N, C-alpha and C positions, 0 to 999 in steps of 0.2 A: 504493500500500500504506500509506503514511503517513497519507493521508486516511482510509483504511478503519480504521486503528488509532485515529485520533482519534475517528471515529464510534462505535466500540465503547467507547472510554474515556468519551466523553461520555454515552453511553446508561446506563452503570451507575456513573457518578461515580468514575472511576479516572483515574490519570495515564497518559499515553500509554506511558511507559517500563515501566509495569506490565503491559501487554498483550503476550502472547506468542502468535503465531499457531501453530496446530497442524493436524493432519489431522482432528481431531474430539475429542469428549469422552473417548473411551477413551485416546487419547494424552495428553490433558491430565491425566487422572486418574493414569495411570501416571507421568507426568513429575513431578507434585506429590509423589506418594508416594516416588518415587525420590530426589528432591532432599531431602526431609525426613529419610529414613533415613541418607543419606550425610552430612548435616549433623551428625547426632548418632550417630556410629558406636558409641559406648559404650552407647547406649540400645537395648534389644532388645524393647521392648513397644509394640504398636500397639492403639489402641482404635477400634472401628468399631461397626456395628450389624448386626442380623440381616436388615435390610430394604434393603440397599444395592443399587446397580446392579451388574451382573455384572463390570464393569471393576474395581471396588473389591474385590468378593468374590474374584475370580481372583487379583488381585495380592496380597491378604492371605493367601490360601491358599498362594501361591508362597513368600511370606516365611516362613510357618510351616513348610511341609513341606520346603523346599529350603535355607532359610537359617537355620533355628533360632530364628526370632522367636516370641515369645509374643503371640498375638492374642486380645484380649477382644472378643467380639461381644455388644453390649448388647441385652437383650430389650426389646421394646416391649409396651405394654398392648393390650387388645382393640380399642382405637380407633386403634392405630398411633402412639400418642404416646410420646415419650421425655422424661421429666422431667430437667431439668438436674442435679438432685441425684444421679440415677443415673449420669450421666456423671462427676460429680465423685468419686463413690465408687470409680469404676474406675481413676482416674488413679494412677500410681505414679511414684516418682523416676526410673525408667528408661523412662518413656513417651516415645517419639520423635515420635509423631504421633497426632492424632485425625482421622478421616475420616468425615464424616456427610453425608447427603443433605439438601438444603434442602426440596424438595417431592418426595414419593414418586412415582415414575414409574408405579405401578400404582393407587394409591389417591388420589393428589393431596393427601394429608395434608401440611400445612406445619409445619415445625419452627421453634422459636425460636432462630435462628442467632446472634443477638446475645448471647443468654444463654449459649449454648454457648461462644462466643468469650471471654466474660468469665470463665467457669470455667477454660478452657484457659490463658488468659494469666495468671491468678492462680497457676497452677502451672508457668508457663514452658514450656508445651507448644504447639507450632504446630497450627493447625486448617486442614484442607482441607475445603471445602464443595463438594459436587456440586450445582451450580446449574443443571443442564441444563434441568430442567422449570420451574424458577422464573423464569429470565430471559425476559422478554417477556410474562409472564402476571401477575406481581405486581411490585411495586416492589422493585428490587434496587439497593442502594447499597453499592458495594464499600468505600468509605471508612468508612461508618457501621456496616456489619455486623460488622467486626472480624476476618473470616477472613484467614488468611495466604495461602491459595491458594483460588481459585474457578475451577471448570471450567465451560465452556459449549460448546454445539454449534451450528454454523451452521444446519443444516436445521430445528432446532426454532424458529428465529426467522423462517424464510422464506428463508434463504439456501440454498446448495447443499450436498448431502451431500458429506462428505469435507473439511469445514472446521470449525474450532473455535478456541477460544482458552483459554489459561490465564492467569488474573490472579495476579500475584505481588506481594505487598505490598513485599518487599524484593528487587528483582531483582539487586542487587549481590551478594547471598548465594546466589542460585539456582545449583544444580548441574545442568547439562544431562543429559538422558537420551540425546539424539541428538547425537553429536559429529561435526564435519566442518569446513565452512568457517565464514566469519564472518557467515552469514545470521542474521537476527533478533538482531543485536548479539552474535553468538557464543553465543547461548543455545539455538539449535536449528539444527544443520547440515542441509544439503540445499537444493536449488533450491526457491525459494518458488513456491507455486501461486498466482500473482498473481490470475488471474481469480476463483478461489474466495474469496480473502481480500477482494477488492474487493466481491464479492457479499455476503459477511458484513457488511462495513462498511455497504453500502447497506441491508441488512435491518435492521441496528441503527438506522440513521438513520430508516427508515420506522417502526419500532416506537416510537422516541422521539417521532415527530410525531403519534402517535395521540392522540385526545382522551382525557382522563381518563374512566375508566369504560367504556372500549371493550369490556370483557368482561362488563359488567353484564347485557346482554341474554342472553348465553350462560348466565350463572348462573341467570337466570329460567327459561329453557326447560329447563335441566337439572333445576331443582327441581320444575318441573311434571311432567316425565317421571318423576322418582323418586316423586312422590306418586301418580301414576297406577299405576305398577307395584306400589307398596305396597298399593293398594286392590284390584288385579285379580289379583295372584298371591300366594296365601297363603304366608307364610313368607319371602318375598323380603326381602332386606336389603341396604342400601348400607353397605359398609365405610367407617368413618371419618365417617359422616354427621353426628355430633354435634361434630366437630372443625372447625378452620379448614382448608379445602381449596382447591385450585386450582379455577377456574371450569369447566374443560373436561374433568375426569377423573371417571369413574364406575366404581367397582368394585362390581359387582352379583352378589350371591349368589342363585342360583336353586335351591332345595332339590330334590334328586332329578334334576337335569338335568346330565349331564356337560358340562363346558365345551367340550371339543373337539367334541362332537356339536352343541352349540349354534352354535359357530363355523361348522361345515360347513353346517348348516341355513340360517343367516342369509346365508352367502355365496351360496347358491343363490337367495336372495331379493334379491341385489344389495346386501347390507349388510355392511360390513367392520367386524368387531370382533376382539378377541383374547382368548386365555385367560390372558394374563399379559404380561410384558415382551417386547417384540419381540426383545431380545437373548437371551431364554431360550426362544423359541418352539419350538426343536427338542428341548428337554429332554422326557423322558418323565415326569418328576416334576411334581406340581402346583406352583402358584405358591409360591415360598419366602416371599414377602411375606405372603400371606394365611395361610399356615401359621404364620408367626411371630406373627401377630395372634390366630389362632384355636386353634392347636395341634390342628387337626382336619384329617385327610386328606380327609374328605368335603367339608368347606366349601371347602378350598383347590382341590379338583378340580371344584367346581361354581360357580365364580365367573368372570364375564366382565369384561374391561376395555373400557370404551367411551370413546373419545376424541373430543372435539369441537373444531371450529375456529371462527374468527370468522365463517366463512361458513355454519356449520351453522344449520338452520332448525327451527322448531317442527314443520313438516310432516314433516321427516325423522325426528324423534324420535317423532312420533305413529305413523309407519310402523313404526319399530323396536318401539315398545310393542305395537302390534297383533300383530306377528309373534311377539313373546315370549309374549304371552297365548295365541296359537294353539299355540306350542311347549309351553307349560306344560300346556295341555289334553291334548296328545298323551301327555305323560308321566304325567298324573294317573290 
Protein backbone atom coordinates (compact mmCIF):
# COMPACT_ATOMS: atom_id res chain seq x y z
CA UNK A 1 0.00 0.00 0.00
CA UNK A 2 2.82 2.40 0.75
CA UNK A 3 4.37 1.65 -2.64
CA UNK A 4 0.98 2.38 -4.20
CA UNK A 5 0.73 5.63 -2.24
CA UNK A 6 4.15 6.65 -3.48
CA UNK A 7 3.16 5.87 -7.07
CA UNK A 8 0.07 8.07 -6.82
CA UNK A 9 2.04 10.85 -5.16
CA UNK A 10 4.80 10.73 -7.77
CA UNK A 11 2.31 10.77 -10.62
CA UNK A 12 0.76 14.08 -9.60
CA UNK A 13 3.69 15.65 -7.73
CA UNK A 14 2.39 15.32 -4.19
CA UNK A 15 3.87 14.15 -0.90
CA UNK A 16 3.01 10.61 0.18
CA UNK A 17 1.43 11.85 3.41
CA UNK A 18 -0.95 13.97 1.33
CA UNK A 19 -2.48 10.88 -0.35
CA UNK A 20 -5.53 9.43 1.39
CA UNK A 21 -6.97 6.26 -0.17
CA UNK A 22 -10.77 6.06 -0.47
CA UNK A 23 -13.45 3.94 -2.10
CA UNK A 24 -13.70 6.31 -5.06
CA UNK A 25 -14.27 9.89 -6.14
CA UNK A 26 -17.66 10.21 -4.45
CA UNK A 27 -16.19 9.41 -1.05
CA UNK A 28 -13.21 11.67 -1.75
CA UNK A 29 -15.50 14.57 -2.64
CA UNK A 30 -17.74 14.05 0.38
CA UNK A 31 -14.68 13.78 2.62
CA UNK A 32 -13.18 17.02 1.34
CA UNK A 33 -16.37 18.99 1.76
CA UNK A 34 -16.99 17.50 5.19
CA UNK A 35 -13.49 18.38 6.41
CA UNK A 36 -13.72 21.94 5.12
CA UNK A 37 -17.05 22.80 6.72
CA UNK A 38 -16.05 21.27 10.05
CA UNK A 39 -12.81 23.26 10.00
CA UNK A 40 -14.79 26.50 9.73
CA UNK A 41 -17.98 25.96 11.78
CA UNK A 42 -18.69 29.69 11.82
CA UNK A 43 -18.73 29.94 8.05
CA UNK A 44 -22.02 28.97 6.46
CA UNK A 45 -21.47 29.70 2.78
CA UNK A 46 -20.35 27.34 0.00
CA UNK A 47 -19.44 28.26 -3.57
CA UNK A 48 -19.66 25.75 -6.39
CA UNK A 49 -20.92 25.76 -9.99
CA UNK A 50 -23.95 24.60 -11.94
CA UNK A 51 -21.97 22.00 -13.89
CA UNK A 52 -20.48 19.85 -11.13
CA UNK A 53 -20.48 16.09 -10.67
CA UNK A 54 -23.46 14.61 -8.82
CA UNK A 55 -21.35 13.98 -5.69
CA UNK A 56 -20.75 17.72 -5.28
CA UNK A 57 -24.30 18.63 -6.26
CA UNK A 58 -25.87 16.19 -3.80
CA UNK A 59 -23.62 17.13 -0.90
CA UNK A 60 -24.21 20.85 -1.42
CA UNK A 61 -27.96 20.25 -1.69
CA UNK A 62 -27.76 18.39 1.63
CA UNK A 63 -25.88 21.25 3.28
CA UNK A 64 -28.43 23.72 2.01
CA UNK A 65 -31.64 21.83 2.76
CA UNK A 66 -30.75 19.96 5.93
CA UNK A 67 -28.06 22.07 7.60
CA UNK A 68 -28.99 25.62 6.66
CA UNK A 69 -25.95 26.49 4.55
CA UNK A 70 -26.12 29.12 1.84
CA UNK A 71 -24.87 27.67 -1.46
CA UNK A 72 -23.88 29.83 -4.43
CA UNK A 73 -23.93 27.92 -7.72
CA UNK A 74 -21.94 29.88 -10.29
CA UNK A 75 -23.26 30.13 -13.83
CA UNK A 76 -21.10 29.24 -16.80
CA UNK A 77 -21.18 30.80 -20.25
CA UNK A 78 -22.34 29.11 -23.45
CA UNK A 79 -18.90 27.53 -23.89
CA UNK A 80 -18.94 26.08 -20.39
CA UNK A 81 -16.28 28.47 -19.14
CA UNK A 82 -16.11 30.10 -15.71
CA UNK A 83 -14.05 33.32 -15.45
CA UNK A 84 -12.03 33.62 -12.20
CA UNK A 85 -13.49 37.09 -11.63
CA UNK A 86 -16.96 35.53 -11.38
CA UNK A 87 -15.67 33.27 -8.63
CA UNK A 88 -14.06 36.18 -6.80
CA UNK A 89 -17.27 38.19 -6.90
CA UNK A 90 -19.12 35.33 -5.20
CA UNK A 91 -16.76 34.97 -2.22
CA UNK A 92 -17.87 36.29 1.17
CA UNK A 93 -16.28 36.57 4.62
CA UNK A 94 -18.32 33.52 5.68
CA UNK A 95 -17.36 31.31 2.71
CA UNK A 96 -16.18 27.97 4.09
CA UNK A 97 -15.20 26.28 0.83
CA UNK A 98 -15.11 26.53 -2.95
CA UNK A 99 -15.62 23.26 -4.84
CA UNK A 100 -15.08 23.27 -8.61
CA UNK A 101 -14.47 20.67 -11.30
CA UNK A 102 -11.15 20.71 -13.18
CA UNK A 103 -12.31 19.10 -16.42
CA UNK A 104 -16.02 18.61 -17.02
CA UNK A 105 -17.17 15.01 -17.20
CA UNK A 106 -19.71 15.71 -19.97
CA UNK A 107 -18.07 18.33 -22.18
CA UNK A 108 -14.38 17.93 -21.35
CA UNK A 109 -14.02 21.70 -20.87
CA UNK A 110 -10.92 22.43 -18.76
CA UNK A 111 -10.95 25.20 -16.17
CA UNK A 112 -8.01 27.35 -14.93
CA UNK A 113 -7.57 25.72 -11.53
CA UNK A 114 -4.42 27.65 -10.61
CA UNK A 115 -6.27 30.93 -11.19
CA UNK A 116 -9.15 29.73 -9.02
CA UNK A 117 -6.70 28.75 -6.26
CA UNK A 118 -5.06 32.17 -6.37
CA UNK A 119 -8.45 33.85 -5.96
CA UNK A 120 -9.47 31.55 -3.10
CA UNK A 121 -6.23 31.91 -1.17
CA UNK A 122 -6.34 35.69 -1.48
CA UNK A 123 -9.59 35.50 0.47
CA UNK A 124 -8.45 32.74 2.87
CA UNK A 125 -10.93 30.22 1.44
CA UNK A 126 -9.95 26.57 0.83
CA UNK A 127 -10.45 25.09 -2.64
CA UNK A 128 -11.54 21.56 -3.47
CA UNK A 129 -10.99 20.46 -7.06
CA UNK A 130 -12.75 17.50 -8.64
CA UNK A 131 -9.85 16.15 -10.68
CA UNK A 132 -11.46 12.87 -11.69
CA UNK A 133 -11.55 13.51 -15.43
CA UNK A 134 -8.34 15.53 -15.55
CA UNK A 135 -5.91 13.14 -13.86
CA UNK A 136 -4.39 10.84 -16.46
CA UNK A 137 -5.43 12.91 -19.47
CA UNK A 138 -3.76 16.27 -18.86
CA UNK A 139 -0.82 17.30 -16.71
CA UNK A 140 -1.93 17.52 -13.07
CA UNK A 141 0.57 18.88 -10.57
CA UNK A 142 -0.86 18.98 -7.06
CA UNK A 143 1.96 21.12 -5.72
CA UNK A 144 1.64 23.71 -8.46
CA UNK A 145 -2.15 23.84 -8.94
CA UNK A 146 -2.73 25.32 -5.50
CA UNK A 147 -5.81 23.27 -4.58
CA UNK A 148 -6.24 22.38 -0.91
CA UNK A 149 -8.10 19.17 -1.78
CA UNK A 150 -8.08 17.16 -5.01
CA UNK A 151 -10.23 14.08 -5.62
CA UNK A 152 -9.50 11.33 -8.12
CA UNK A 153 -10.94 7.97 -9.13
CA UNK A 154 -9.08 4.71 -9.70
CA UNK A 155 -11.06 3.37 -12.65
CA UNK A 156 -10.62 6.59 -14.63
CA UNK A 157 -6.87 5.85 -14.65
CA UNK A 158 -7.17 2.19 -15.57
CA UNK A 159 -7.40 0.91 -12.02
CA UNK A 160 -10.31 -0.94 -10.46
CA UNK A 161 -13.75 0.42 -9.72
CA UNK A 162 -14.25 1.07 -6.03
CA UNK A 163 -10.91 2.81 -5.48
CA UNK A 164 -9.89 6.43 -5.35
CA UNK A 165 -7.86 8.98 -3.47
CA UNK A 166 -8.18 12.38 -1.87
CA UNK A 167 -5.16 14.65 -1.94
CA UNK A 168 -5.00 16.86 1.14
CA UNK A 169 -2.52 19.74 1.19
CA UNK A 170 -2.40 19.91 5.00
CA UNK A 171 -3.21 16.41 6.28
CA UNK A 172 -2.51 17.43 9.88
CA UNK A 173 -5.62 19.64 9.80
CA UNK A 174 -7.84 17.17 7.94
CA UNK A 175 -11.02 16.11 9.77
CA UNK A 176 -12.09 12.53 8.91
CA UNK A 177 -15.46 11.65 7.45
CA UNK A 178 -15.16 7.94 8.33
CA UNK A 179 -14.03 7.27 11.87
CA UNK A 180 -12.90 3.97 13.26
CA UNK A 181 -9.47 2.45 13.68
CA UNK A 182 -6.04 3.85 12.87
CA UNK A 183 -6.07 2.93 9.20
CA UNK A 184 -4.79 5.59 6.80
CA UNK A 185 -2.93 7.23 9.70
CA UNK A 186 -6.24 7.69 11.51
CA UNK A 187 -7.73 9.73 8.65
CA UNK A 188 -10.09 7.03 7.35
CA UNK A 189 -11.31 4.20 9.51
CA UNK A 190 -12.09 0.73 8.18
CA UNK A 191 -10.19 -2.21 6.77
CA UNK A 192 -8.12 -1.17 3.76
CA UNK A 193 -8.96 -2.64 0.37
CA UNK A 194 -5.34 -3.48 -0.33
CA UNK A 195 -5.74 -5.09 -3.80
CA UNK A 196 -7.68 -2.13 -5.16
CA UNK A 197 -5.23 0.41 -3.76
CA UNK A 198 -2.31 -1.53 -5.18
CA UNK A 199 -4.09 -1.54 -8.55
CA UNK A 200 -4.59 2.22 -8.29
CA UNK A 201 -0.89 2.66 -7.60
CA UNK A 202 0.08 0.49 -10.57
CA UNK A 203 -2.32 2.42 -12.82
CA UNK A 204 -0.74 5.69 -11.70
CA UNK A 205 2.71 4.24 -12.37
CA UNK A 206 1.70 3.18 -15.88
CA UNK A 207 0.16 6.60 -16.60
CA UNK A 208 3.35 8.27 -15.46
CA UNK A 209 5.41 6.09 -17.82
CA UNK A 210 3.42 7.10 -20.91
CA UNK A 211 5.28 9.06 -23.52
CA UNK A 212 4.47 12.77 -23.69
CA UNK A 213 1.72 13.37 -26.20
CA UNK A 214 0.14 9.93 -25.70
CA UNK A 215 -3.29 11.47 -26.20
CA UNK A 216 -2.34 13.50 -29.30
CA UNK A 217 -3.54 10.85 -31.74
CA UNK A 218 -6.91 10.69 -29.97
CA UNK A 219 -7.22 14.46 -30.27
CA UNK A 220 -6.61 14.19 -34.02
CA UNK A 221 -9.23 11.52 -34.67
CA UNK A 222 -11.68 13.37 -32.41
CA UNK A 223 -11.22 16.58 -34.41
CA UNK A 224 -11.61 14.72 -37.70
CA UNK A 225 -14.83 13.14 -36.45
CA UNK A 226 -16.22 16.49 -35.33
CA UNK A 227 -15.44 18.10 -38.69
CA UNK A 228 -17.14 15.24 -40.51
CA UNK A 229 -20.28 15.55 -38.41
CA UNK A 230 -20.38 19.34 -38.89
CA UNK A 231 -20.31 18.86 -42.66
CA UNK A 232 -22.80 15.99 -42.87
CA UNK A 233 -25.43 16.81 -40.23
CA UNK A 234 -26.98 20.30 -40.54
CA UNK A 235 -27.11 22.16 -37.24
CA UNK A 236 -24.92 19.71 -35.33
CA UNK A 237 -22.73 21.38 -32.73
CA UNK A 238 -19.96 20.36 -30.35
CA UNK A 239 -20.38 21.99 -26.95
CA UNK A 240 -17.23 23.76 -25.79
CA UNK A 241 -15.49 23.29 -29.13
CA UNK A 242 -13.80 26.71 -29.03
CA UNK A 243 -12.41 26.18 -25.53
CA UNK A 244 -9.59 24.05 -24.13
CA UNK A 245 -10.97 20.52 -23.75
CA UNK A 246 -9.91 17.04 -22.78
CA UNK A 247 -8.79 14.98 -25.77
CA UNK A 248 -11.27 12.18 -25.21
CA UNK A 249 -14.64 13.83 -24.58
CA UNK A 250 -17.21 14.97 -27.16
CA UNK A 251 -20.51 16.59 -26.23
CA UNK A 252 -22.50 16.53 -29.46
CA UNK A 253 -25.78 18.34 -30.06
CA UNK A 254 -27.92 16.73 -32.77
CA UNK A 255 -30.93 19.00 -33.41
CA UNK A 256 -34.26 17.22 -33.47
CA UNK A 257 -32.89 13.86 -32.28
CA UNK A 258 -33.79 12.84 -28.74
CA UNK A 259 -30.61 11.78 -26.99
CA UNK A 260 -32.15 8.73 -25.29
CA UNK A 261 -33.48 7.52 -28.64
CA UNK A 262 -30.04 8.03 -30.16
CA UNK A 263 -28.40 6.05 -27.34
CA UNK A 264 -30.82 3.18 -27.93
CA UNK A 265 -30.31 3.25 -31.71
CA UNK A 266 -26.52 3.25 -31.41
CA UNK A 267 -26.59 0.50 -28.80
CA UNK A 268 -28.34 -1.71 -31.35
CA UNK A 269 -25.45 -0.98 -33.71
CA UNK A 270 -22.88 -2.04 -31.11
CA UNK A 271 -21.85 1.50 -30.20
CA UNK A 272 -21.89 2.69 -26.59
CA UNK A 273 -22.50 6.39 -25.93
CA UNK A 274 -24.50 8.20 -23.24
CA UNK A 275 -26.95 11.05 -22.89
CA UNK A 276 -25.03 12.65 -20.02
CA UNK A 277 -23.03 11.74 -16.96
CA UNK A 278 -23.08 8.06 -16.02
CA UNK A 279 -23.95 9.11 -12.47
CA UNK A 280 -27.04 10.91 -13.75
CA UNK A 281 -28.18 8.37 -16.33
CA UNK A 282 -31.25 7.26 -14.41
CA UNK A 283 -32.58 10.80 -14.18
CA UNK A 284 -35.54 11.69 -16.39
CA UNK A 285 -34.40 15.29 -16.78
CA UNK A 286 -31.93 16.31 -19.52
CA UNK A 287 -28.25 16.96 -18.84
CA UNK A 288 -27.86 19.64 -16.18
CA UNK A 289 -24.46 20.56 -17.64
CA UNK A 290 -25.76 21.28 -21.13
CA UNK A 291 -28.79 23.08 -19.72
CA UNK A 292 -26.51 25.31 -17.66
CA UNK A 293 -24.57 26.18 -20.82
CA UNK A 294 -27.51 26.59 -23.19
CA UNK A 295 -30.53 27.39 -20.98
CA UNK A 296 -32.45 25.26 -23.46
CA UNK A 297 -34.44 22.13 -22.61
CA UNK A 298 -34.36 21.04 -26.25
CA UNK A 299 -30.59 21.36 -26.64
CA UNK A 300 -29.90 19.60 -23.36
CA UNK A 301 -32.20 16.71 -24.31
CA UNK A 302 -30.71 16.35 -27.79
CA UNK A 303 -27.05 16.03 -26.80
CA UNK A 304 -24.86 12.91 -26.71
CA UNK A 305 -21.72 12.35 -24.69
CA UNK A 306 -19.08 10.38 -26.57
CA UNK A 307 -16.05 9.16 -24.64
CA UNK A 308 -12.84 7.89 -26.19
CA UNK A 309 -9.92 5.90 -24.82
CA UNK A 310 -6.30 5.52 -25.82
CA UNK A 311 -7.30 2.43 -27.79
CA UNK A 312 -10.01 4.20 -29.79
CA UNK A 313 -9.48 4.19 -33.55
CA UNK A 314 -10.37 6.29 -36.57
CA UNK A 315 -12.34 3.34 -37.95
CA UNK A 316 -14.54 3.25 -34.85
CA UNK A 317 -15.30 6.96 -35.12
CA UNK A 318 -15.95 6.62 -38.85
CA UNK A 319 -18.48 3.91 -38.00
CA UNK A 320 -20.09 6.17 -35.39
CA UNK A 321 -20.24 9.08 -37.84
CA UNK A 322 -21.87 6.90 -40.48
CA UNK A 323 -24.55 5.70 -38.07
CA UNK A 324 -25.23 9.24 -36.84
CA UNK A 325 -25.69 10.44 -40.42
CA UNK A 326 -28.15 7.59 -41.01
CA UNK A 327 -29.99 8.46 -37.80
CA UNK A 328 -30.18 12.14 -38.76
CA UNK A 329 -31.66 11.14 -42.13
CA UNK A 330 -34.35 9.14 -40.35
CA UNK A 331 -35.32 12.17 -38.27
CA UNK A 332 -35.13 14.68 -41.12
